[in-house]
C-alpha positions as CSV (number, residue, x, y, z in Angstrom):
1,M,12.0,18.9,-9.9
2,T,15.0,17.5,-8.1
3,R,16.3,14.4,-6.9
4,D,16.0,15.8,-3.3
5,T,12.1,16.1,-4.0
6,L,12.1,12.3,-5.1
7,D,14.1,11.0,-1.8
8,L,12.0,13.2,0.4
9,L,8.8,11.3,-1.0
10,L,10.8,7.8,-0.6
11,R,11.6,8.6,2.7
12,N,8.3,9.2,3.6
13,I,7.0,5.8,1.9
14,E,9.6,4.0,3.4
15,P,11.0,5.7,6.4
16,P,14.5,4.8,7.6
17,H,13.7,3.7,11.2
18,G,10.3,1.9,10.1
19,R,7.9,4.9,11.5
20,A,7.0,8.1,10.0
21,W,7.4,11.6,11.4
22,H,3.7,11.1,12.8
23,G,4.9,7.9,14.5
24,G,2.8,5.8,12.2
25,V,4.3,2.5,10.9
26,T,4.3,1.4,7.4
27,V,1.7,-0.7,5.8
28,V,4.2,-3.5,6.3
29,G,4.7,-2.5,9.7
30,A,0.9,-2.1,10.6
31,L,0.5,-5.9,9.8
32,R,3.1,-7.3,11.9
33,N,2.0,-9.4,15.0
34,V,-1.6,-9.6,13.3
35,D,-3.0,-13.1,12.9
36,A,-5.5,-14.9,10.6
37,R,-8.2,-14.4,12.8
38,E,-7.7,-10.8,13.6
39,A,-6.9,-9.8,10.0
40,H,-10.5,-11.4,9.0
41,R,-12.5,-9.9,11.8
42,V,-15.1,-7.5,10.1
43,P,-16.2,-4.7,12.3
44,R,-19.9,-3.6,13.2
45,G,-21.4,-2.5,10.2
46,G,-19.8,-4.3,7.7
47,R,-16.7,-2.5,7.2
48,H,-13.6,-3.7,5.9
49,S,-11.5,-5.8,8.0
50,I,-7.7,-5.3,8.0
51,W,-7.5,-8.3,5.6
52,S,-9.4,-6.3,3.0
53,L,-7.6,-3.0,3.5
54,A,-4.2,-4.6,3.5
55,L,-5.0,-6.3,0.0
56,H,-6.9,-2.9,-1.2
57,L,-3.2,-1.1,-0.2
58,A,-1.3,-3.9,-2.0
59,Y,-3.7,-3.3,-5.2
60,W,-2.9,0.4,-5.2
61,K,0.6,0.3,-5.0
62,Y,0.5,-2.2,-7.8
63,A,-1.9,0.2,-9.8
64,V,0.2,3.3,-9.3
65,R,3.5,1.1,-10.1
66,R,2.0,0.5,-13.5
67,H,2.4,4.1,-14.5
68,L,6.1,4.4,-13.1
69,V,7.5,1.5,-15.0
70,R,7.9,1.3,-19.1
71,E,7.6,-2.0,-19.5
72,P,4.2,-4.0,-19.0
73,I,4.0,-5.7,-15.7
74,P,1.6,-8.8,-15.1
75,R,-2.0,-8.5,-13.7
76,F,-2.5,-7.9,-10.0
77,P,-3.1,-11.7,-8.7
78,R,-6.3,-11.1,-6.5
79,S,-9.8,-9.8,-7.7
80,P,-11.6,-7.9,-7.9
81,A,-8.8,-5.4,-8.3
82,N,-9.8,-2.2,-5.9
83,W,-11.0,-4.5,-3.2
84,P,-9.9,-8.0,-3.5
85,A,-12.3,-10.6,-2.2
86,V,-11.1,-11.9,1.3
87,P,-11.3,-15.6,2.1
88,R,-14.6,-16.8,3.9
89,R,-12.8,-18.3,6.7
90,A,-9.5,-17.1,8.5
91,D,-6.8,-19.2,7.3
92,E,-3.2,-18.6,8.6
93,A,-1.7,-20.0,5.3
94,L,-3.5,-17.8,3.2
95,W,-3.1,-15.0,5.4
96,Q,0.9,-15.1,5.5
97,A,0.8,-15.5,1.4
98,D,-1.6,-12.3,1.6
99,R,0.8,-10.4,3.8
100,A,3.8,-11.4,1.5
101,L,2.1,-10.1,-1.4
102,V,1.4,-6.5,0.3
103,A,5.0,-6.5,1.2
104,E,6.3,-7.4,-2.2
105,E,3.9,-4.6,-3.6
106,H,5.4,-2.3,-1.4
107,R,8.6,-3.4,-2.2
108,R,8.0,-3.1,-5.8
109,F,6.4,0.2,-5.8
110,V,9.5,1.7,-3.5
111,A,11.8,0.4,-6.2
112,A,9.8,1.8,-9.0
113,A,9.6,5.3,-7.3
114,A,13.3,5.2,-6.7
115,A,14.2,4.3,-10.3
116,L,12.1,7.3,-11.7
117,D,13.8,10.1,-13.1
118,P,13.0,13.3,-10.8
119,A,12.6,15.5,-13.7
120,W,9.5,13.2,-14.4
121,L,7.8,14.1,-11.1
122,T,6.0,17.2,-12.9
123,R,5.3,15.5,-15.9
124,R,1.8,13.2,-16.6
125,P,2.2,9.6,-17.5
126,P,0.9,8.8,-20.7
127,R,-2.9,7.5,-21.3
128,K,-4.3,10.8,-20.4
129,Q,-3.7,10.6,-16.8
130,T,-5.1,13.4,-14.8
131,W,-2.3,13.4,-12.0
132,T,1.4,13.8,-12.4
133,Y,3.9,11.2,-11.6
134,G,4.8,13.4,-8.4
135,E,1.0,13.7,-7.4
136,L,0.5,9.9,-7.9
137,I,3.6,8.8,-5.6
138,A,2.2,11.5,-2.8
139,G,-1.2,10.2,-3.1
140,I,0.2,6.9,-2.5
141,L,1.6,8.4,0.6
142,A,-1.8,9.7,1.7
143,H,-3.4,6.6,0.9
144,D,-1.4,4.5,2.9
145,A,-1.6,7.2,5.9
146,Y,-5.3,6.7,5.7
147,H,-5.8,3.1,5.5
148,V,-3.0,2.3,8.2
149,G,-4.5,4.5,10.4
150,Q,-7.7,2.2,10.1
151,I,-5.8,-0.9,10.7
152,Q,-3.9,0.4,13.6
153,L,-7.5,1.2,15.0
154,L,-8.9,-2.0,14.4
155,K,-6.3,-3.6,15.9
156,R,-6.9,-1.8,19.0
157,L,-10.5,-2.2,18.9
158,G,-10.2,-5.9,18.6
159,R,-7.4,-6.3,21.1
160,G,-9.3,-4.0,23.6
């Protein structure tokens, strides 16, 4: 694969104008102007809150980044891994810290993907990985779009 292919993936992960072609925002953009109370609100049926979705997105960027970089990286700072626990009460300082974690994991993921040799997009990472590096990066795009859509819907429902 070429550098153009990797650049195309990167432009969709971090659109130059902050919005993807479909009008959607990035994970970081979706969390702007969301306060702790709104982020903490759990929808009917016990579905995931904005806060829970944000941490989940941060974790998966971390998980895929582990495959993209050669050196070991520290453990994800929240647990349990896939769906990290949200604080019992809405706390603005904790929410700001978790928003910063989401932004930092997004930044680190973009940097790791940008540093990848484009020839590796069709290769599989070690450890008997099923997916290629390119599929992992494209998977993050799909994962982000899905959950950011949920976040946007929760914002509208909560503010409506």
